[in-house]
C-alpha positions as CSV (number, residue, x, y, z in Angstrom):
1,M,-18.2,-2.5,-15.0
2,T,-14.5,-1.8,-15.8
3,Y,-14.1,0.9,-13.2
4,P,-12.6,-1.3,-10.4
5,G,-10.2,-3.0,-12.8
6,L,-9.0,0.4,-14.2
7,I,-8.5,1.7,-10.6
8,A,-6.4,-1.4,-9.7
9,V,-4.3,-1.0,-12.8
10,S,-3.7,2.7,-12.2
11,I,-2.6,1.9,-8.6
12,F,-0.1,-0.7,-9.9
13,V,1.2,1.8,-12.5
14,L,1.8,4.4,-9.9
15,I,3.6,2.0,-7.6
16,F,5.9,0.6,-10.4
17,S,6.6,4.1,-11.9
18,W,7.4,5.5,-8.4
19,N,10.4,3.2,-8.1
20,E,11.6,3.4,-11.7
21,L,15.4,3.6,-11.5
22,L,16.6,3.3,-15.1
23,F,14.3,6.0,-16.5
24,S,15.2,8.4,-13.7
25,L,18.9,7.6,-14.2
26,I,18.8,8.5,-17.8
27,L,16.7,11.7,-17.4
28,T,18.4,13.2,-14.4
29,G,21.9,14.5,-14.2
30,G,24.2,16.8,-12.3
31,E,22.8,18.1,-9.1
32,T,19.2,17.0,-9.7
33,R,18.5,13.4,-8.7
34,T,15.4,11.5,-7.6
35,L,15.5,9.2,-4.6
36,P,15.8,6.0,-6.6
37,V,18.9,7.4,-8.3
38,M,20.4,8.9,-5.1
39,I,20.3,5.6,-3.1
40,P,22.9,3.7,-5.2
41,S,25.2,6.7,-5.0
42,L,25.5,6.1,-1.3
43,V,27.5,3.0,-2.0
44,L,31.1,4.2,-2.1
45,H,34.3,2.4,-2.9
46,T,35.3,2.9,0.8
47,G,32.1,1.4,2.1
48,T,28.3,1.8,2.2
49,L,26.5,4.5,4.2
50,W,23.9,2.1,5.6
51,G,22.2,4.7,7.8
52,Q,21.6,7.0,4.9
53,V,20.5,4.1,2.6
54,A,17.9,3.0,5.2
55,A,16.6,6.5,5.8
56,A,16.3,7.3,2.1
57,S,14.5,3.9,1.5
58,I,12.0,4.6,4.2
59,I,11.4,8.1,3.0
60,Q,10.9,6.9,-0.5
61,S,8.4,4.3,0.5
62,I,6.2,6.4,2.8
63,P,4.1,8.2,0.0
64,V,3.3,4.9,-1.7
65,L,2.3,3.3,1.6
66,V,0.0,6.2,2.5
67,F,-1.6,6.2,-0.9
68,I,-2.2,2.4,-0.7
69,F,-3.7,2.8,2.8
70,F,-6.3,5.3,1.6
71,I,-7.1,3.4,-1.7
72,Q,-6.9,-0.2,-0.3
73,K,-10.7,-0.8,-0.6
74,K,-10.7,0.1,-4.3
75,L,-7.6,-2.0,-4.9
76,V,-9.1,-5.1,-3.4
77,Q,-12.3,-4.5,-5.2
78,G,-10.6,-4.2,-8.5
79,L,-8.5,-7.3,-8.0
80,T,-11.4,-9.5,-7.0
81,F,-14.1,-8.1,-9.2
82,G,-13.8,-10.6,-12.0
83,A,-13.1,-13.6,-9.8
84,V,-16.6,-14.0,-8.3
85,K,-19.8,-14.1,-10.3
86,G,-22.8,-13.0,-8.4
């Protein structure tokens, strides 16, 4: 009975942890950086590299969108399971 709710929660945890900036900023350093940490480094004092920011943002969001596309049925089922009594 709790299976759909647990699936929905795990999907949200994946999405929110994928874009975690502060945790990645603290744990990475030097030459190793994750995409959420790399994107703010493209804002320079001389200007912003908008092309690279847009490309990195799209590349960062593709895995989550593909995951949601495949798991969409379980996500909707988990979110609406407790709302309707049958």
